[in-house]
GUGU-379384 format. One record per residue (C-alpha): residue number from 1; z, x, y. Coordinates in steps of 0.1 Angstrom, whole numbers. Each point is the difference from the previous one (the first is absolute). Layout:
BEGIN
ZALO    i     up   east  north
ZALO  NUM      Z      X      Y
...
//
This chain:
BEGIN
ZALO    i     up   east  north
ZALO    1      5   -268  -1270
ZALO    2     15     27     22
ZALO    3     -5     37     -6
ZALO    4     30     15     17
ZALO    5     -3     36     13
ZALO    6     27      3     26
ZALO    7      8     36     -3
ZALO    8    -18     30    -15
ZALO    9     33     12    -16
ZALO   10      8    -31    -19
ZALO   11      5      4    -38
ZALO   12    -32      9    -19
ZALO   13      1    -33    -19
ZALO   14     -1    -20     33
ZALO   15    -29     20     13
ZALO   16    -19     -3    -33
ZALO   17      5    -38     -1
ZALO   18    -14     -2     35
ZALO   19    -30     21     -9
ZALO   20     -6    -19    -32
ZALO   21      0    -33     20
ZALO   22    -24     13     26
ZALO   23    -21     15    -28
ZALO   24     -5    -35    -14
ZALO   25     -5    -17     33
ZALO   26    -33    -14     14
ZALO   27     17     -7     34
ZALO   28     27     18     19
ZALO   29     16     -5     35
ZALO   30     21     23     21
ZALO   31      9     -8     35
ZALO   32     26      2     27
ZALO   33     26     27      5
ZALO   34     -1     36     11
ZALO   35    -32     20     -6
ZALO   36     19     33     -1
ZALO   37     24    -14    -26
ZALO   38    -28    -13    -22
ZALO   39    -17     34      3
ZALO   40     32     19    -10
ZALO   41      3    -22    -31
ZALO   42    -37      0    -11
ZALO   43    -15     33     10
ZALO   44     -3     25    -28
ZALO   45      8    -26    -26
ZALO   46    -23    -19    -24
ZALO   47      2    -32     22
ZALO   48    -29      7     24
ZALO   49    -24      6    -30
ZALO   50     13    -31    -17
ZALO   51     -7    -21     31
ZALO   52    -35     15      3
ZALO   53     -6     -7    -37
ZALO   54      5    -37      6
ZALO   55    -30      1     24
ZALO   56    -20     22    -23
ZALO   57      5    -25    -28
ZALO   58    -14    -28     22
ZALO   59     34    -13     12
ZALO   60     13     -7     34
ZALO   61     24     21     20
ZALO   62     16    -17     31
ZALO   63     17     23     24
ZALO   64     16    -15     31
ZALO   65     18     14     30
ZALO   66     20     31    -10
ZALO   67    -17      4    -33
ZALO   68    -34     -2     18
ZALO   69     11     30     21
ZALO   70      3     21    -31
ZALO   71    -36     -6    -11
ZALO   72    -16     26     22
ZALO   73     -2     38     -1
ZALO   74     25      0     29
ZALO   75     29    -25      4
ZALO   76     18    -10     31
ZALO   77     38      4     -1
ZALO   78      5    -32     21
ZALO   79     38     -3     -1
ZALO   80      6     36      7
ZALO   81    -23      0     31
ZALO   82      5    -35     13
ZALO   83     36     -7     -7
ZALO   84     16     34     -4
ZALO   85    -20     17     28
ZALO   86    -13     30    -20
ZALO   87    -31     18     12
ZALO   88    -34    -13    -10
ZALO   89    -12     13    -33
ZALO   90    -18     -9    -32
ZALO   91     13      0    -36
ZALO   92    -22      8    -29
ZALO   93    -12    -33    -14
ZALO   94     -7    -11    -36
ZALO   95    -38      1      9
ZALO   96     -8    -29    -24
ZALO   97    -26    -11     26
ZALO   98    -17     33     -3
ZALO   99      2      2    -37
ZALO  100    -14    -35     -5
ZALO  101    -26     -1     28
ZALO  102     -5     35     14
ZALO  103     13    -11     34
ZALO  104     22     25     18
ZALO  105     22    -20     23
ZALO  106     35     -8     11
ZALO  107      6    -37     -6
ZALO  108     18    -17     29
ZALO  109     10    -37     -5
ZALO  110     14    -22     28
ZALO  111    -28     15     21
ZALO  112      1    -29     25
ZALO  113     38     -5      1
ZALO  114     13    -14     33
ZALO  115     36     -6     -7
ZALO  116     11     25     26
ZALO  117     -8    -22     30
ZALO  118     -5     25     28
ZALO  119      6     29    -24
ZALO  120    -32     10    -19
ZALO  121      6     -6    -37
ZALO  122    -36      0    -11
ZALO  123    -11     24    -27
ZALO  124     30     -6    -23
ZALO  125     25      3     29
ZALO  126    -14     33     12
ZALO  127    -17    -12     32
ZALO  128    -32     15     13
ZALO  129     15     32     14
ZALO  130     15     10    -34
ZALO  131    -32    -12    -18
ZALO  132    -20     25     20
ZALO  133     25     27     -6
ZALO  134      1     -7    -38
ZALO  135    -38     -3     -2
ZALO  136     -4     35     15
ZALO  137     23     13    -28
ZALO  138    -23    -12    -28
ZALO  139    -25     24    -16
ZALO  140    -35     -4     14
ZALO  141    -12    -18    -31
ZALO  142     28    -27      0
ZALO  143     -2    -32     19
ZALO  144     21    -31      5
ZALO  145     -4    -33    -18
ZALO  146     19    -26     20
ZALO  147      8    -34    -13
ZALO  148     12    -28     23
ZALO  149     29    -22     -9
ZALO  150     -7    -31    -22
ZALO  151    -32     17    -11
ZALO  152    -12     13    -34
ZALO  153    -26     27     -6
ZALO  154    -14     -6    -35
ZALO  155    -17     30    -14
ZALO  156    -23     -8    -29
ZALO  157     -9     32    -18
ZALO  158    -25    -17    -23
ZALO  159    -20    -14     30
ZALO  160      7     31     21
ZALO  161     12    -18     31
ZALO  162     31    -11     20
ZALO  163      4    -35     13
ZALO  164     25    -12     26
ZALO  165     18    -32     -3
ZALO  166     27    -17     20
ZALO  167      8     -2     37
ZALO  168    -10     34     12
ZALO  169    -22     31     -4
ZALO  170     -2     33    -17
ZALO  171     -5     29     23
ZALO  172    -17     32    -12
ZALO  173      9     28     25
ZALO  174     -8     36      2
ZALO  175      9     21     30
ZALO  176      2    -30     24
ZALO  177    -33    -15    -13
ZALO  178      5    -34    -14
ZALO  179    -20    -24    -22
ZALO  180     15    -35     -5
ZALO  181     -7    -22    -30
ZALO  182     11    -36      7
ZALO  183     13    -26    -24
ZALO  184    -28    -14    -21
ZALO  185    -20     32      3
ZALO  186     -5     28    -25
ZALO  187    -11     36      1
ZALO  188    -13     23    -27
ZALO  189     26     26    -10
ZALO  190    -27     27      6
ZALO  191     -3    -12     36
ZALO  192     37      2      6
//
């Protein structure tokens, strides 16, 4: 079934039904859209803890595209920067990645995007110049976890490792130093 949480100001009964459904779930998916919109609707509500609880109960949480951006301690306001032209900045993320694994990172999906032709759209449409600018804005203890398109990073808390599947790679980046984990490979969470 679908647990609908479109707006944080929906009637209490609607929010409670969504939380009850998530609370009984062993699997949840959130995906495309606007990361900043998702953050505005979820932050400072019971939803992030409910999503983390799925994992803590041994379930599976699948976060793709915009929802993946919200996982880190810092989140990229993609539409505001790329489409609207606002200055580069970070939003406070849900930090589910940190709460579940201890990793302090900004999650950047679409890491290898090349839709822009001659315009650099890698790094979730930011391009290399903006990525370097944004990376410099992160606190010293926060890195970047990049996930290529058509690629999954499966973090298994019981085993203590992350595995990459699909067509691309996961890039672990800190202050322009990169480690790449290719599809079919895995890495211990402690090593990340």
